[in-house]
N, C-alpha and C positions, 0 to 999 in steps of 0.2 A: 504493500500500500504506500509506504513512504517513498519507494523508488518511483512509483507511478506519479506521485505528487511532484517529486523533483523533476521528472521528465516533463510534466505539464507546465511547470514554471519555466523551465528552460525553453520550451516551445513558445510560450507567451513572450518571453524576453526577446527571442529571435524575431518574432513578428513585430514587436515594438521597434527594435533596432532597424529592421528592414523598412518599416513604415516611415521613420523619421526622414531619411534622405529622399524617399519618394515624395513626401509632402513638400519638402524643400524644392525638389525638382519640379513639382507641379506649380509652385508659386513663383519660381524663377522667371518664367516667361512674362508673368504679370508684372513683376518688379522691373524687368528689362523694358517693359512697355512705357515706363516713366521716361525713358530716353528718347521718345519720339519728339519730333520737332513741333512746336506750336503749343500755346497754352490750352487750346481746346482739346488737343490730343492728350495733354498732360492731365487735364481735369477728368477725361474719360478713364485714363489709367488709374487715377486715384479712386474713382468710383468702382472700377473693377476689383481693385484690392479690397475695398471696404465690403463689397458684395460677397466675398469669400467668408466673412464672419470669423476668420482665423486670427486669434490674438497674435500669431507670429508676425503678422504684417505691421503691427503697431510700431515697433522700432523703425521700420522702413519709413512709415509716414512721419514719424517724429523727426527723423533725420532729414526728410524732404522739407518739412516746415522750417527746420533750423538752417537750411541751406548747405547741408553737408553731403549731399548726393552728387556724384559725378558720373558721366557716361564715357566709356572708353571708345575712342573714335574708330578703332580697327574693327570691332565686332558689335558696337552699340550695347555692350553689357554695362549694367549699372552697378556701381560700388559706392560704399561710404569711404570717403578719403580724408586724410589728414596730411597737411603739408609736412614734407620731410626735406632732407638735404637734396637740393636740385630737382625736386619733383614731389610726388605724393606717395604716401603709404596707403595701400588699398586693403579693404576687408569686405567680406560678404555682408551685405546689409541685413540678411535674414538670420544668419548663424553667428555673425561676428568673427568668423574664421579669417585668418590672414590670407590675402589674395595677392601678395607680392607688391611690387612698386611700379610706378609709371612716371614718365617725364611730364613736365608741365605742358608740353605740346601734344601729348598723347591722350589727354583727358579734357573733357569740357564740363563745366559746372552746369547743373540743371537749375535754371533760374525760375523763381516763383514770384508771383505778384499777390496782391491782396485777395483776389478771387481764389487763387490756388490755396492760399493759407486758410481761407474760410472753408474751402472744400476739405482740406486736411483736418481742420478742427471738427467738422461735422462727421467725417469718416472715423476719426478716433473716438468720437462720442458714440457712434453706432457700434463700434467694436466692444465697448464696455457696457452696452445696454443689457447684455446677457450675463454680465459678470456675477458671480456669487456674492461679491462684496456689495452691501447695500449702499455704502458711501459712494462707490464708483458708479453704481447705477443711477443714484440721485444726481450726481454731477453730470453724467452723460445726458440724462433726461433734461436737465436745465440747459445744457448746451444745445440740444436739439430744439428746444423751445425758442431760444434766442435766434437760432439760424433759420428755422422754418423752411427747410429744404424740401420741396415737393417730391424729389426723388427718393426721400427716405420714408414715404408714407407706408409702403409694404412692410418695411422693417419695423416701423412704429406699431403697425397692426399686430405683428407677431409678438413684439415686446409687451404690448398691452394685454394680449391673451395669456402671456406667461407670468406677468407680474403679480406678486403676492402682497407687496407693501402698498397700502391704500394711498399714502402720500405720493409715492413715486408713480403709481398708476394715474393719479390726477394730473401730475406734471406731464406724463406721456400723452394723456388725452389733450392737454393744452398744446403740446408740441405738434400733435397731429392736426389740431384745429388751425394752428398758425401755418402749417405746411399747406393745408387745403386752401386757405385764403390766398396763398401765393401761386396756386396751381391753376389749371384750366378746368376746374370742376364746375358743375352747374351752379346756378344762383341758389337753388334750394340747399345744396350741400354747403355753400359758403355762408348762407344765413344760419344754418344749423351750427356751423363752426363758430360764428359770432356769438351765438347763444351759449356755447360751451365756455368761451372766453369771458363773456359777461358774467356768467354765474360765478366764476372764480374771482374776477376783479383784480385790483392791484395796479401799481404803477407800471409794471412790465407789460401788462395787458393793455393799459392805456396807450403806451408807446406803440405797440403793435397795431392797435385799432386806428390810431391817428394816421399811421402810414397807409393802412388799407383804405381808409376813408378818403385820404388825399389822392390816392392813385386810382380810385374807382370812378367810373363814369356814372352819371345820374341814372338811378334805377333802384331796385329793391335792395341790392347789396349795400349801396351807399347809404340808403335810408336806415337800414338795420344797423350799420356801423355808427351812424350819427346818434341813433337812439341809445345804443350801448354806451357810447362815449358820454352822453349826458347822464345816464344812470350811474356809470362808474365815477364820474367827476363829482356828482352829488354825494355818493358814498364816501369818496376820499376826503371831501370837505369835513364830513362828520368825524372821520378818523383823524384828520389833521387837528380838529378841535380837541379830540381826546388826547392826541400826542402833546398838544400845548398844555393841557391840564397836567399830564404826566411830567413834562418838563418843569411846569410851575411848582408841582409838589416836590420835585427834586431840588429846585432852587430854594423853595421854602424850607426844606429840611436843613440846607446849608445855612440859611439865614437864622434858623432857629438855634442851631448849634453855636453860631457866632454870637447871637444876641442874648441867649438865655443867662449866661454869666453876667452880662452887662445889666440885665434886668434886675438881678439880685443886688448888685453893688449900687446901682443908681437908685433903686427903690429904698434900700435900707439907709444909705448914708447920704444920698443926694449928691454924690460925687460924679462929675463929668469926667470919666476916665478915658483920656485919649490914648493911653497905653494898652487898652484892652486888645487891640489888634496884634500887638507884639506878644501877648500871652498866647494867642493863636499861633503865631510864628514860632515861638519857643516849643510848642507841642509838635509842630511839624518837623523842626530840626531834631527834636528828641527821637522821632520816628526814624529820621535819616541816620542818626548815630547808631541806633539799635540795629537797623538793617545792615549797616556797614560792618558792625561787629559780627553779626550772624553770617554775612557773606564770607567774611575772611576766616572765621573760626568754626562755625557750625551751620553750614549751608542747608543741612537737612531740617533745620528749625525755621526756614524762611516763611513757611505758611503760618507760623505762629508769631511772626514778628509784630503784627498789629496788637495781638493780645498781650504781648510783653510790653509794647510801647504805651498802651493805655494807662496803666497805673504809674509808670515812670513819668509820662507827660503830665499827668495830674499833679504829681508831687513836685516836679520841676517848676511848672507854671504857678502852682499854689504857693510854694515857698517864695518865689520871686514876688508874687502878689502880696504876701504878708510883709515882706521886707519893704516894699514900696509904701504900704499903709503905715508901718511903724516909723519909717524914716522920713516920709514926706507928707503923706495925706493927713495924718492925725493932727498936724499943726495948722491945717487949712480948713477944718470943718466950719460950715456956715459961710464960706466964701467960694461959691461955685466957679466963678470966673478964674480965680487964682488956682483952683485945683485943675481947671482945664489947661491953663498955661503950664503948670508944673508937670502934669502927666504927659503933656505933649513933649516937654523937654526930656522926660524919662523915656518916652518912645524913641526919640532920636538917639539917645544914649544906647538903648538896647539894640536898635538897628545897626549902629556903627560897631558895637561890640560883636555882633554876629558877622558883620562884614569882615572885621579884623580876624576873627577866629576861623570862619568857614569860607571866606572870599565872597565877592559880589555876584558870582554866577549862580544860575539855578543848579540845584542838587537833585540827583535822581533818587526817587523813592518808588520802588516797584510795587505792583499789585500781587498779592498772594493768588494762588491758582483759583481759589474759590471766589475771588472778586474779579476775575478776568473773563472777558467774553460777554456775550449778550444772548437773548432769546427773543423769539417772535411770539406776539400774542395778537392774532388777527393781522392787521396792518401796523401794529405798534412794535417798535424796537425798544427793548428794555435792557439796559446794560446792568450787569451784576453789581458793579461798584456803586452806581447810583441807587440801586434797589437796597443794598445793604446799608448805605448811608441814611436813607429814609428810615429804615428799621432802627438803626443805631440812634438817630435823633429822637425817635419816639421813646426808646428804652431809657435814654438819658433823662428825658423830660419826666417820665414816670418815676424813675429813681429819685430825681430831685424833689418831686412832689411828695414822695414817700418820706424823704428826709425832713422836709419842712412841716409835714402834717403829723408825723408819727414819732418824732424824736424830741428830746428836751432841748437840743440845740435849735431845732426848727421852731419850737414854741417860743424860745427867747428871741429868735430872729424876727418872728412875726410881731412879737410884742414891741420890739424896738422900732420896727417899721411903722406900726400904727400909732405909738405914743412913747417917744423916747424918754421924756421926763418921768412919766408914770412907771415905765419899765425900770428905770434907774432907782426910783424910790422903793420898788419892790425887791431890790437886792440884786438885780441883774447887772453884771459887770459889762456895761455897754461898750467900753473901749475894746475889750476882748471879743465881744460879739462882732464889733466892726472889723477887727483884724481877721477873725476866722471867716466871716462872711466874705470879705474881700478875697481871702485866700481861696474860699470855695468857688467864687465866681471866676477867679483867675484859673483855678484848676480845671473847671469845666471848659473854659476857653482853650486850655492846653489839650484836652481830649478832642475838642473840635478841630484843633490843628492836625491831630492824627487822621481824622476823617478827611479833612481837606487836602492832606498830602496825597490822597489817592486820585484827586480830580483836578488839582491845580499845581502850578509850579512852586516848588519849595525855594523861596528866595527871601532875602531880608525885607522885601516889600510885600510879602504875602498878606500880612494883616491889614495893610492900608486899603486894600480893595474891599474890605468888609466892614470897616468901622463906621462909615457914614450910613450904610444900609442897616447896620445893627441899631444905631440910634433911631433911625426912622421906624424900625419894627417896634422898639421899646416905647417910643412916644405914641405911635399909632395904637398899639395894643393896650396901653395904660401902664404908667410907670410903676414898677414893682409887682405887677400882676403877671404871674406865669401863664395863666390861661390866655390872657390878652396877648402875651408874647407868642404863644402857639398860633392863635388865630391870625394875629398880625403878620407873622412870618409866612404862612401859607397863602394868605390873601394877597400880600404884596408880591410873592413869588409868582403866583398864577397871573396876576394883573400884568406883571412885567413881561411874561412870555406871550400873552395875548397882544400886548402893545408893540412888541419888537418887530413882528413881520410888517406892520403898517408904518410905524414911526421910526424904526431903527433903535439900536440898543441905547444910544446916548439920549435921544429925544424921549424915548420911552421912560427912562429913569427921571428925566426932568418932569414929565407929565405926572408920574407917580408922586414926586416931591410936591408939585403944585397941589395935587389932590390932598396930600397929607396936611399941607398948610391950611387949606380951606376947611378940612375936616376938624383940625385942632381949633380953628376959630369957632366952630359950632360946639365941639366937645373938648374943652381944654385938657381934661384928664384922660382922654383916650377912650377906647372902646369899653374897657372894664376898669373903672376907677376903684382904688382901694378905699376901704371904710375904716374910720377911726377918728378920734378927736383931733389928734395932731395933724393927720393928713387933711382933714376937712377944714382946719383952721385957716 
């Protein structure tokens, strides 16, 4: 029995070995057909190779598209060639086997134009339509849709019949519809193809139908294309509105992170802290230092770099904040304009210190793998880093609310905010509450810097881009009110993103500022005013 199995395997091996050169011999005439004169003949030869469905011809087509194929003048045989001393080194384009050398005058390069390159791309896509690899089939289907080659309709029909993945099958049906619209099919078939594309929608379909509508003569096909365009454009406008809301939420989460610490310090102490942006900057540079240490010493920990950076950034920015309060601000309580000037000077000192230590150029802060990339939701594109920053901002907000509502420190902070003299008379050490509150606000700005390092340039000027917006959020939402800061941040973020397409980024910010000024004239204490004897006095 064992001897029979061995004999059977030996026979199969011989059959396979014998079949390999036979297949190469069968394909060789088709490959040599690429050496015929004229672009039309070259395009036909590319189609003939693609029609074999044999993956072995893929390297040949890739070499053709790259301009690496040459034809030998003596026998019109086609080879892949590389320049060597005094001539070319030849190899078989199918097997890669060495085929000797040839002089520069003995071979001629097969020249390609854009039409040939497009045909090669389509042919390579058709060769991978039957691949067992889902990713390759998906990419091939997308290429076929973009090219819309009527010659590939039979191949697409075969691929649709065999496809098991619903997403790829839908793309193949769209590719077939696009090909039908460029073919000589009947009006009924073209109108049916327009219906297939309209059902899918999207910007790619919009571009395809725009081309078809422009090229079609007046008739039912043109009318159907115009109707589909109108429908898709209306749908895309709704998706654009949803995308603007998504962008606004993303911007609002950034503003919330930058403003939430300022809302605490401004509300408790009435200090206009112009150095708040530099606390954000210190948090971002802390992230940079942590990532550099991990890159150089423990690269396997890189995905945990942000988790390590968060507590460190909170401590660094918080300690700097306590030092600023103890050394500068505590001598200026009750004089808001002087605190503004003093903290502005501190911000300049911090910026220059960072420039001296790290240099003036932007520093690279990488995204961990779980914050890289994006995913599609309908016609929305959502990046993972923005999504996680929104989640992070809400978690920070919830944690801060928990601290202020459920801890003794939070109770003392709220008491000082609402009535400082009464809190002091009840035994609360208001100077220490001020220092710790300022440190808490600065620490939150530091962890905001960790998040912002994932979407913005880490430079000494990082905080300057957010300080004015942060003050606008705090004033609009209500000084010292965290719920007001939350609502104000997301409201202003969404408003900015809806204004930008029409007014531009700069004019949009100006319009938002004008709106806030008019709003404060009507409600001087913002959306949510704090309650308390001292605040209302």
